C-alpha positions as YAML, in Angstrom:
chain: A
units: angstrom
residues:
- id: 1
  name: MET
  ca: [-67.01, 108.81, 41.00]
- id: 2
  name: ILE
  ca: [-65.76, 107.32, 44.44]
- id: 3
  name: HIS
  ca: [-64.14, 104.26, 42.76]
- id: 4
  name: SER
  ca: [-62.25, 106.60, 40.39]
- id: 5
  name: ILE
  ca: [-61.17, 108.84, 43.36]
- id: 6
  name: LEU
  ca: [-59.87, 105.88, 45.29]
- id: 7
  name: LYS
  ca: [-57.96, 104.63, 42.23]
- id: 8
  name: ASP
  ca: [-55.89, 107.91, 42.20]
- id: 9
  name: ARG
  ca: [-52.66, 107.13, 43.79]
- id: 10
  name: PRO
  ca: [-51.98, 110.69, 45.38]
- id: 11
  name: THR
  ca: [-55.31, 110.54, 46.99]
- id: 12
  name: LYS
  ca: [-54.86, 107.09, 48.33]
- id: 13
  name: LEU
  ca: [-51.53, 108.21, 49.72]
- id: 14
  name: LEU
  ca: [-53.06, 111.12, 51.55]
- id: 15
  name: LEU
  ca: [-55.76, 109.00, 52.98]
- id: 16
  name: GLY
  ca: [-53.03, 106.72, 54.33]
- id: 17
  name: PHE
  ca: [-51.04, 109.49, 55.70]
- id: 18
  name: THR
  ca: [-54.09, 111.10, 57.45]
- id: 19
  name: ALA
  ca: [-55.15, 107.80, 59.07]
- id: 20
  name: PHE
  ca: [-51.64, 107.19, 60.39]
- id: 21
  name: PHE
  ca: [-51.06, 110.83, 61.28]
- id: 22
  name: CYS
  ca: [-54.40, 110.82, 63.43]
- id: 23
  name: CYS
  ca: [-54.03, 107.32, 64.77]
- id: 24
  name: ASN
  ca: [-50.51, 107.99, 65.90]
- id: 25
  name: ALA
  ca: [-51.33, 111.14, 67.67]
- id: 26
  name: LEU
  ca: [-54.20, 109.43, 69.54]
- id: 27
  name: ILE
  ca: [-51.87, 106.51, 70.63]
- id: 28
  name: ALA
  ca: [-49.19, 109.02, 71.73]
- id: 29
  name: ASP
  ca: [-51.59, 110.87, 73.79]
- id: 30
  name: ALA
  ca: [-53.14, 107.63, 75.33]
- id: 31
  name: ILE
  ca: [-49.74, 106.22, 76.41]
- id: 32
  name: GLY
  ca: [-48.29, 109.51, 77.56]
- id: 33
  name: THR
  ca: [-49.29, 108.98, 80.99]
- id: 34
  name: LYS
  ca: [-46.43, 106.55, 81.55]
- id: 35
  name: LEU
  ca: [-42.96, 107.91, 82.27]
- id: 36
  name: PHE
  ca: [-39.79, 105.92, 81.41]
- id: 37
  name: SER
  ca: [-36.19, 106.14, 81.83]
- id: 38
  name: LEU
  ca: [-34.16, 106.54, 78.44]
- id: 39
  name: GLU
  ca: [-31.10, 105.52, 80.15]
- id: 40
  name: LYS
  ca: [-32.55, 102.35, 81.41]
- id: 41
  name: LEU
  ca: [-33.93, 101.56, 78.05]
- id: 42
  name: PHE
  ca: [-30.64, 101.35, 76.68]
- id: 43
  name: GLY
  ca: [-28.95, 99.94, 79.87]
- id: 44
  name: LEU
  ca: [-26.95, 103.16, 80.59]
- id: 45
  name: ARG
  ca: [-26.26, 104.91, 83.80]
- id: 46
  name: PRO
  ca: [-28.30, 108.07, 84.53]
- id: 47
  name: ALA
  ca: [-27.11, 111.19, 82.78]
- id: 48
  name: ASN
  ca: [-27.04, 113.33, 86.13]
- id: 49
  name: TRP
  ca: [-26.78, 116.48, 84.37]
- id: 50
  name: SER
  ca: [-27.06, 120.11, 85.78]
- id: 51
  name: LEU
  ca: [-29.03, 122.57, 83.90]
- id: 52
  name: PHE
  ca: [-30.44, 126.05, 85.12]
- id: 53
  name: GLY
  ca: [-29.66, 125.34, 88.65]
- id: 54
  name: GLN
  ca: [-31.17, 121.88, 88.74]
- id: 55
  name: SER
  ca: [-28.93, 118.79, 89.36]
- id: 56
  name: GLY
  ca: [-29.26, 115.25, 88.83]
- id: 57
  name: LEU
  ca: [-31.30, 115.54, 85.68]
- id: 58
  name: GLY
  ca: [-31.92, 112.35, 83.57]
- id: 59
  name: PHE
  ca: [-33.82, 111.65, 80.57]
- id: 60
  name: THR
  ca: [-37.24, 110.74, 82.18]
- id: 61
  name: LEU
  ca: [-39.82, 111.05, 79.30]
- id: 62
  name: THR
  ca: [-43.20, 110.15, 78.60]
- id: 63
  name: CYS
  ca: [-43.97, 107.16, 76.47]
- id: 64
  name: GLY
  ca: [-45.73, 109.46, 73.96]
- id: 65
  name: VAL
  ca: [-42.35, 111.04, 72.75]
- id: 66
  name: LEU
  ca: [-41.68, 107.50, 71.31]
- id: 67
  name: LEU
  ca: [-44.45, 108.39, 68.80]
- id: 68
  name: TRP
  ca: [-44.35, 112.09, 68.36]
- id: 69
  name: PRO
  ca: [-41.25, 112.27, 66.14]
- id: 70
  name: LEU
  ca: [-43.11, 110.22, 63.53]
- id: 71
  name: GLU
  ca: [-45.80, 112.89, 63.63]
- id: 72
  name: PHE
  ca: [-43.30, 115.53, 62.51]
- id: 73
  name: VAL
  ca: [-41.94, 113.20, 59.91]
- id: 74
  name: ILE
  ca: [-45.42, 112.66, 58.26]
- id: 75
  name: THR
  ca: [-46.00, 116.47, 58.73]
- id: 76
  name: ASP
  ca: [-42.84, 117.26, 56.56]
- id: 77
  name: ILE
  ca: [-43.78, 114.62, 53.89]
- id: 78
  name: ILE
  ca: [-47.27, 115.99, 53.64]
- id: 79
  name: ASN
  ca: [-45.91, 119.55, 53.39]
- id: 80
  name: GLU
  ca: [-43.55, 118.43, 50.71]
- id: 81
  name: PHE
  ca: [-46.23, 116.89, 48.48]
- id: 82
  name: TYR
  ca: [-49.66, 118.39, 49.34]
- id: 83
  name: GLY
  ca: [-48.79, 121.79, 51.13]
- id: 84
  name: PRO
  ca: [-49.58, 123.77, 54.32]
- id: 85
  name: LYS
  ca: [-53.32, 123.86, 53.85]
- id: 86
  name: VAL
  ca: [-53.57, 120.18, 53.80]
- id: 87
  name: VAL
  ca: [-51.21, 119.83, 56.94]
- id: 88
  name: ARG
  ca: [-53.40, 122.34, 58.81]
- id: 89
  name: ARG
  ca: [-56.62, 120.41, 57.87]
- id: 90
  name: ILE
  ca: [-55.14, 117.18, 58.91]
- id: 91
  name: SER
  ca: [-53.77, 118.72, 62.17]
- id: 92
  name: TYR
  ca: [-57.26, 120.16, 63.11]
- id: 93
  name: THR
  ca: [-58.77, 116.67, 62.48]
- id: 94
  name: ALA
  ca: [-56.21, 115.17, 64.73]
- id: 95
  name: VAL
  ca: [-56.84, 117.67, 67.50]
- id: 96
  name: SER
  ca: [-60.62, 117.21, 67.26]
- id: 97
  name: LEU
  ca: [-60.24, 113.37, 67.52]
- id: 98
  name: ILE
  ca: [-57.86, 113.90, 70.57]
- id: 99
  name: ALA
  ca: [-60.35, 116.09, 72.29]
- id: 100
  name: TYR
  ca: [-63.06, 113.53, 71.49]
- id: 101
  name: ALA
  ca: [-60.96, 110.63, 72.90]
- id: 102
  name: PHE
  ca: [-60.36, 112.49, 76.12]
- id: 103
  name: LEU
  ca: [-64.12, 113.06, 76.49]
- id: 104
  name: MET
  ca: [-64.73, 109.34, 75.95]
- id: 105
  name: TYR
  ca: [-61.97, 108.60, 78.57]
- id: 106
  name: LEU
  ca: [-63.72, 110.74, 81.03]
- id: 107
  name: LEU
  ca: [-67.13, 109.14, 80.13]
- id: 108
  name: ALA
  ca: [-65.76, 105.61, 80.53]
- id: 109
  name: ILE
  ca: [-64.32, 106.62, 84.01]
- id: 110
  name: ARG
  ca: [-67.57, 107.87, 85.21]
- id: 111
  name: VAL
  ca: [-69.58, 104.99, 84.12]
- id: 112
  name: PRO
  ca: [-70.22, 102.71, 87.25]
- id: 113
  name: PRO
  ca: [-67.98, 99.77, 87.04]
- id: 114
  name: ALA
  ca: [-69.23, 96.12, 87.53]
- id: 115
  name: ASP
  ca: [-68.16, 94.70, 90.85]
- id: 116
  name: SER
  ca: [-66.87, 91.63, 89.40]
- id: 117
  name: TRP
  ca: [-64.53, 93.62, 87.22]
- id: 118
  name: ILE
  ca: [-63.05, 95.83, 90.02]
- id: 119
  name: ALA
  ca: [-61.56, 93.06, 91.86]
- id: 120
  name: SER
  ca: [-60.71, 90.74, 88.79]
- id: 121
  name: SER
  ca: [-57.02, 91.26, 88.42]
- id: 122
  name: PRO
  ca: [-55.28, 90.58, 91.90]
- id: 123
  name: LYS
  ca: [-52.84, 88.06, 90.20]
- id: 124
  name: GLN
  ca: [-51.50, 91.18, 88.18]
- id: 125
  name: GLY
  ca: [-51.03, 93.10, 91.52]
- id: 126
  name: VAL
  ca: [-54.14, 95.34, 90.80]
- id: 127
  name: SER
  ca: [-56.57, 95.29, 93.83]
- id: 128
  name: ASN
  ca: [-58.88, 97.83, 92.18]
- id: 129
  name: LEU
  ca: [-59.29, 98.11, 88.40]
- id: 130
  name: GLN
  ca: [-61.47, 101.15, 88.61]
- id: 131
  name: ASP
  ca: [-58.71, 103.12, 90.34]
- id: 132
  name: ALA
  ca: [-56.15, 102.00, 88.01]
- id: 133
  name: PHE
  ca: [-58.16, 102.75, 84.98]
- id: 134
  name: SER
  ca: [-58.94, 106.31, 86.40]
- id: 135
  name: ALA
  ca: [-55.27, 106.82, 87.15]
- id: 136
  name: ILE
  ca: [-54.20, 105.89, 83.55]
- id: 137
  name: PHE
  ca: [-56.92, 107.63, 81.56]
- id: 138
  name: GLY
  ca: [-57.86, 110.37, 83.95]
- id: 139
  name: GLN
  ca: [-55.42, 113.15, 82.95]
- id: 140
  name: THR
  ca: [-55.94, 116.63, 84.37]
- id: 141
  name: SER
  ca: [-57.59, 119.22, 82.15]
- id: 142
  name: LEU
  ca: [-54.41, 121.32, 82.14]
- id: 143
  name: ILE
  ca: [-52.38, 118.45, 80.78]
- id: 144
  name: ILE
  ca: [-55.06, 117.93, 78.09]
- id: 145
  name: VAL
  ca: [-55.18, 121.53, 77.29]
- id: 146
  name: GLY
  ca: [-51.47, 121.88, 77.17]
- id: 147
  name: SER
  ca: [-50.98, 118.80, 74.97]
- id: 148
  name: ILE
  ca: [-53.62, 120.17, 72.35]
- id: 149
  name: VAL
  ca: [-52.20, 123.63, 72.36]
- id: 150
  name: ALA
  ca: [-48.58, 122.55, 72.02]
- id: 151
  name: PHE
  ca: [-49.58, 120.14, 69.15]
- id: 152
  name: LEU
  ca: [-51.32, 122.91, 67.28]
- id: 153
  name: VAL
  ca: [-48.81, 125.60, 67.83]
- id: 154
  name: SER
  ca: [-46.02, 123.28, 66.88]
- id: 155
  name: GLN
  ca: [-47.62, 122.24, 63.75]
- id: 156
  name: VAL
  ca: [-48.04, 125.89, 62.64]
- id: 157
  name: VAL
  ca: [-44.44, 126.53, 63.44]
- id: 158
  name: ASP
  ca: [-43.33, 123.44, 61.57]
- id: 159
  name: VAL
  ca: [-45.24, 124.53, 58.45]
- id: 160
  name: TRP
  ca: [-44.05, 128.00, 58.53]
- id: 161
  name: VAL
  ca: [-40.35, 127.07, 58.93]
- id: 162
  name: PHE
  ca: [-40.51, 124.38, 56.40]
- id: 163
  name: HIS
  ca: [-41.98, 126.59, 53.61]
- id: 164
  name: ARG
  ca: [-39.78, 129.44, 54.47]
- id: 165
  name: ILE
  ca: [-36.87, 127.30, 53.77]
- id: 166
  name: LYS
  ca: [-38.34, 125.70, 50.74]
- id: 167
  name: ARG
  ca: [-38.97, 128.95, 49.20]
- id: 168
  name: ARG
  ca: [-35.21, 129.59, 49.41]
- id: 169
  name: THR
  ca: [-34.11, 126.23, 48.17]
- id: 170
  name: GLY
  ca: [-36.79, 124.93, 45.90]
- id: 171
  name: ASN
  ca: [-36.75, 121.05, 45.80]
- id: 172
  name: LYS
  ca: [-33.16, 120.87, 46.94]
- id: 173
  name: HIS
  ca: [-31.96, 120.12, 50.41]
- id: 174
  name: LEU
  ca: [-35.07, 118.29, 51.87]
- id: 175
  name: TRP
  ca: [-32.88, 117.41, 54.81]
- id: 176
  name: LEU
  ca: [-32.54, 121.12, 55.57]
- id: 177
  name: ARG
  ca: [-36.09, 122.10, 55.64]
- id: 178
  name: ALA
  ca: [-37.42, 118.82, 57.18]
- id: 179
  name: THR
  ca: [-34.78, 118.79, 59.98]
- id: 180
  name: GLY
  ca: [-34.84, 122.58, 60.44]
- id: 181
  name: SER
  ca: [-38.66, 122.72, 60.75]
- id: 182
  name: THR
  ca: [-38.74, 119.91, 63.07]
- id: 183
  name: VAL
  ca: [-36.09, 121.03, 65.62]
- id: 184
  name: VAL
  ca: [-37.66, 124.50, 65.90]
- id: 185
  name: SER
  ca: [-41.26, 123.18, 66.26]
- id: 186
  name: GLN
  ca: [-40.10, 120.54, 68.65]
- id: 187
  name: PHE
  ca: [-38.46, 123.33, 70.85]
- id: 188
  name: VAL
  ca: [-41.82, 125.18, 71.10]
- id: 189
  name: ASP
  ca: [-43.83, 121.92, 71.64]
- id: 190
  name: SER
  ca: [-41.22, 120.90, 74.53]
- id: 191
  name: TYR
  ca: [-42.09, 124.06, 76.57]
- id: 192
  name: ILE
  ca: [-45.72, 124.81, 75.90]
- id: 193
  name: VAL
  ca: [-46.98, 121.78, 77.70]
- id: 194
  name: LEU
  ca: [-44.88, 122.41, 80.69]
- id: 195
  name: PHE
  ca: [-45.92, 125.93, 80.88]
- id: 196
  name: ILE
  ca: [-49.46, 125.35, 80.61]
- id: 197
  name: ALA
  ca: [-49.80, 122.13, 82.79]
- id: 198
  name: PHE
  ca: [-46.97, 122.48, 85.30]
- id: 199
  name: SER
  ca: [-46.22, 126.14, 85.77]
- id: 200
  name: GLN
  ca: [-48.22, 126.08, 89.17]
- id: 201
  name: TYR
  ca: [-46.25, 123.16, 90.40]
- id: 202
  name: PHE
  ca: [-42.68, 123.78, 89.10]
- id: 203
  name: THR
  ca: [-40.41, 126.78, 89.28]
- id: 204
  name: TRP
  ca: [-39.26, 128.41, 86.19]
- id: 205
  name: GLN
  ca: [-35.88, 126.81, 86.60]
- id: 206
  name: GLN
  ca: [-37.38, 123.31, 86.70]
- id: 207
  name: ILE
  ca: [-39.46, 124.09, 83.70]
- id: 208
  name: LEU
  ca: [-36.43, 125.25, 81.84]
- id: 209
  name: ALA
  ca: [-34.36, 122.22, 82.81]
- id: 210
  name: PHE
  ca: [-36.97, 119.57, 82.16]
- id: 211
  name: GLY
  ca: [-38.05, 121.20, 78.87]
- id: 212
  name: MET
  ca: [-34.22, 121.17, 77.71]
- id: 213
  name: MET
  ca: [-33.81, 117.46, 78.59]
- id: 214
  name: ASN
  ca: [-36.97, 116.61, 76.59]
- id: 215
  name: TYR
  ca: [-35.77, 118.81, 73.66]
- id: 216
  name: ILE
  ca: [-32.27, 117.19, 73.65]
- id: 217
  name: TYR
  ca: [-34.12, 114.00, 73.02]
- id: 218
  name: LYS
  ca: [-36.36, 115.26, 70.29]
- id: 219
  name: PHE
  ca: [-33.47, 117.12, 68.60]
- id: 220
  name: SER
  ca: [-31.47, 113.93, 68.42]
- id: 221
  name: VAL
  ca: [-34.38, 111.77, 67.09]
- id: 222
  name: ALA
  ca: [-35.40, 114.35, 64.50]
- id: 223
  name: VAL
  ca: [-31.62, 114.30, 63.21]
- id: 224
  name: LEU
  ca: [-31.58, 110.50, 63.27]
- id: 225
  name: LEU
  ca: [-34.96, 110.29, 61.38]
- id: 226
  name: THR
  ca: [-33.66, 112.37, 58.36]
- id: 227
  name: PRO
  ca: [-32.85, 109.38, 56.33]
- id: 228
  name: LEU
  ca: [-36.45, 108.05, 56.82]
- id: 229
  name: ILE
  ca: [-37.74, 111.20, 55.27]
- id: 230
  name: TYR
  ca: [-35.64, 110.53, 52.08]
- id: 231
  name: LEU
  ca: [-36.67, 106.96, 52.07]
- id: 232
  name: ILE
  ca: [-40.41, 107.86, 52.06]
- id: 233
  name: GLU
  ca: [-39.82, 110.57, 49.49]
- id: 234
  name: GLY
  ca: [-38.27, 107.98, 47.19]
- id: 235
  name: ARG
  ca: [-41.06, 105.51, 47.64]
- id: 236
  name: ILE
  ca: [-43.60, 108.11, 46.99]
- id: 237
  name: GLU
  ca: [-41.93, 109.06, 43.86]
- id: 238
  name: ARG
  ca: [-41.76, 105.39, 42.63]
- id: 239
  name: TYR
  ca: [-45.33, 104.99, 43.44]
- id: 240
  name: VAL
  ca: [-46.87, 108.01, 41.80]
- id: 241
  name: GLY
  ca: [-44.17, 108.52, 39.12]
- id: 242
  name: HIS
  ca: [-41.47, 111.12, 38.94]
- id: 243
  name: GLU
  ca: [-43.57, 113.40, 36.81]
- id: 244
  name: THR
  ca: [-46.66, 113.28, 39.16]
- id: 245
  name: ALA
  ca: [-44.47, 113.69, 42.37]
- id: 246
  name: HIS
  ca: [-42.82, 116.83, 40.67]
- id: 247
  name: LYS
  ca: [-46.28, 118.34, 39.97]
- id: 248
  name: MET
  ca: [-47.51, 117.55, 43.38]
- id: 249
  name: LYS
  ca: [-44.41, 119.41, 44.91]
- id: 250
  name: ARG
  ca: [-45.06, 122.42, 42.78]
- id: 251
  name: ALA
  ca: [-48.68, 122.60, 43.65]
- id: 252
  name: ALA
  ca: [-47.73, 122.19, 47.31]
- id: 253
  name: MET
  ca: [-45.69, 125.42, 46.98]
- id: 254
  name: GLY
  ca: [-48.55, 127.27, 45.01]
- id: 255
  name: MET
  ca: [-46.28, 126.94, 41.92]
- id: 256
  name: GLU
  ca: [-48.64, 125.48, 39.42]
- id: 257
  name: GLU
  ca: [-47.74, 128.36, 36.94]
- id: 258
  name: GLU
  ca: [-44.32, 129.42, 37.66]
- id: 259
  name: GLU
  ca: [-41.21, 128.36, 39.34]
- id: 260
  name: THR
  ca: [-39.85, 130.02, 42.39]
- id: 261
  name: PRO
  ca: [-37.03, 132.51, 41.16]
- id: 262
  name: GLY
  ca: [-33.76, 130.83, 41.46]
- id: 263
  name: ALA
  ca: [-35.13, 127.54, 42.62]
- id: 264
  name: ILE
  ca: [-33.85, 124.51, 40.63]
- id: 265
  name: PRO
  ca: [-36.36, 121.53, 40.80]
- id: 266
  name: THR
  ca: [-34.54, 118.25, 41.70]
- id: 267
  name: ALA
  ca: [-35.58, 115.04, 43.16]
- id: 268
  name: GLY
  ca: [-33.99, 115.74, 46.57]
...
C-alpha cells in the first residue's frame, strides 16, 4: 500500500513541496535575526528615501526575506494543483514546526554551556559563545508571535485572493492570480510583524515607513519570480502528464464534476 502511494507522481510532488515549504520557513525564521543592506549587496548607494515623515530610509532587511518569496511561489503552485485545503494544512504544519523550533532554541539557550566551549572561538572575535548563541537564537516572544501570526494571516489572504481570481479566469492568466495574490498577502505580512513586535518601540510613522520599504522589496521580487512559477508549472505538467495536471487543477478548484461557467481550461 505504502509502496503504491509513493509511486503516485502527484503524491510524490506534494511530499516534496511540503518538505521544501516547511524547511524553507524554518530556515527563513532562523536567519531572520540578521539584518543586511540590499544596496550594499548590489554595490549601490543608500536609497535615502523619505516616507511618512521619515527621512534617510534604505532597504535594510532581514535575511529571512531572501527566502520568504519562495514560500509564496510554492503556495501558489500548491494552490494551482492541490487546492486551498492542502495549502492550509501545510501552513499549519509549518507554523507548528516553527513554534517547535523556537521552543528548542529556548531550551538550547538555557542548557548550561561547557566552560571549554564558551571561550573556544577567540580567533573569530567571539569572546563568549554562549552570549553570541543567545543573541542569535533568543528572539523576543513578540517577534516570534508576530512572525507566526503574519505567516498564517498572509497565507490565508494569499489563498483567498488566488482563488477569487482563478474563479474568474479559469486556468488562464496564471501570472495574474500568482502575482496578484502574492503582492496583496505580502503587504499584509509586511505590517503585521511590525505592528505586533515593534509598536511599543516605533511610532506609527516609523512602522508605516519601514513596512513600505519592506513591501517595495517583496513586491519587486514577486514580479521578478513570475517566470519561475510558469517554469515550475511546465515541469509539473511534463512530470505528471497533461491530462493528470488538468484533472489536478480542476480538483483544486472543486470542479471534478463541472467547469466554472465561462472558464476555458488552458495550459497557462
